[in-house]
C-alpha positions as CSV (number, residue, x, y, z in Angstrom):
1,M,52.1,66.9,-22.3
2,P,49.4,68.9,-20.3
3,W,52.4,70.4,-18.1
4,L,53.7,71.8,-21.3
5,F,50.6,73.7,-22.0
6,L,50.4,75.1,-18.5
7,L,54.1,76.3,-18.7
8,L,53.1,78.1,-22.2
9,A,50.2,79.7,-20.3
10,L,52.6,81.0,-17.6
11,G,54.9,82.3,-20.3
12,A,52.1,84.0,-22.0
13,V,51.0,85.6,-18.7
14,A,54.7,86.8,-18.2
15,I,54.7,88.4,-21.7
16,A,51.4,90.0,-21.0
17,F,52.7,91.6,-17.8
18,T,56.0,92.7,-19.4
19,T,54.8,94.2,-22.7
20,T,53.9,97.9,-23.2
21,S,51.7,97.0,-26.2
22,V,47.9,96.8,-25.2
23,P,47.1,94.5,-28.2
24,L,49.9,92.1,-27.6
25,A,49.0,91.9,-23.8
26,A,45.4,91.1,-24.8
27,I,46.5,88.5,-27.3
28,A,49.0,86.9,-24.6
29,L,46.2,86.9,-22.0
30,L,43.9,85.2,-24.5
31,L,46.5,82.7,-25.3
32,S,47.1,82.0,-21.6
33,L,43.4,81.3,-21.0
34,V,43.4,78.8,-24.0
35,F,46.6,77.1,-22.8
36,V,45.2,76.8,-19.2
37,V,42.0,75.3,-20.5
38,I,43.8,72.9,-22.7
39,G,46.2,71.9,-19.9
40,V,43.5,71.3,-17.3
41,L,41.5,69.2,-19.8
42,G,44.6,67.2,-20.5
43,L,45.3,66.6,-16.9
44,L,41.6,65.4,-16.4
45,A,41.8,63.2,-19.3
46,Q,45.0,61.6,-17.9
47,R,43.3,61.1,-14.5
48,V,40.1,59.5,-16.1
49,G,42.2,57.4,-18.4
50,S,44.2,56.0,-15.5
51,Q,41.1,55.2,-13.4
52,S,39.2,53.4,-16.2
53,R,39.2,49.6,-16.5
54,S,40.8,47.7,-19.2
55,E,38.4,46.4,-21.8
56,A,40.5,43.2,-21.9
57,M,39.5,42.5,-18.2
58,M,35.7,42.5,-19.1
59,V,33.8,39.4,-19.3
60,D,32.3,38.6,-22.6
61,P,28.6,37.4,-22.6
62,M,29.5,33.8,-23.5
63,E,31.8,33.5,-20.7
64,L,29.2,35.2,-18.3
65,R,26.7,32.6,-19.3
66,R,29.2,29.7,-18.7
67,L,30.0,31.1,-15.2
68,R,26.2,31.3,-14.4
69,E,25.7,27.9,-15.5
70,Q,28.5,26.6,-13.4
71,A,27.0,28.5,-10.4
72,E,23.6,27.1,-10.8
73,A,25.1,23.6,-11.2
74,R,26.9,24.0,-7.9
75,R,23.8,25.2,-6.3
76,A,21.9,22.3,-7.6
77,A,24.5,19.8,-6.5
78,T,24.6,21.0,-2.9
79,P,22.1,19.1,-0.8
80,S,19.7,21.4,0.8
81,D,19.5,20.7,4.5
82,P,16.3,22.0,6.1
83,S,17.8,22.3,9.6
84,T,20.3,25.0,8.2
85,R,17.6,27.1,6.8
86,S,16.3,30.0,8.8
87,P,12.8,30.0,9.9
88,P,10.2,31.9,8.0
89,A,9.4,35.4,9.4
90,G,6.0,35.3,11.0
91,P,3.8,37.4,13.3
């Protein structure tokens, strides 16, 4: 759809260059500017929309809490071996 606005802007510029009427040329140039702005904003909106994450992929707070509890339970279940720990930094 944004490409349609850009084509309309190109058509308006063509009308502005081929007409002999100054008011018609001014209106055509103004329409061309409006169509270019709308077309570029439409292209940007498409790009942002294609880059955004789907809301269905987001984790809800209850699921996040359940995942944290599972991770904490796994950490608590693993035996801590003092020989695998790194020595404390000292002078």
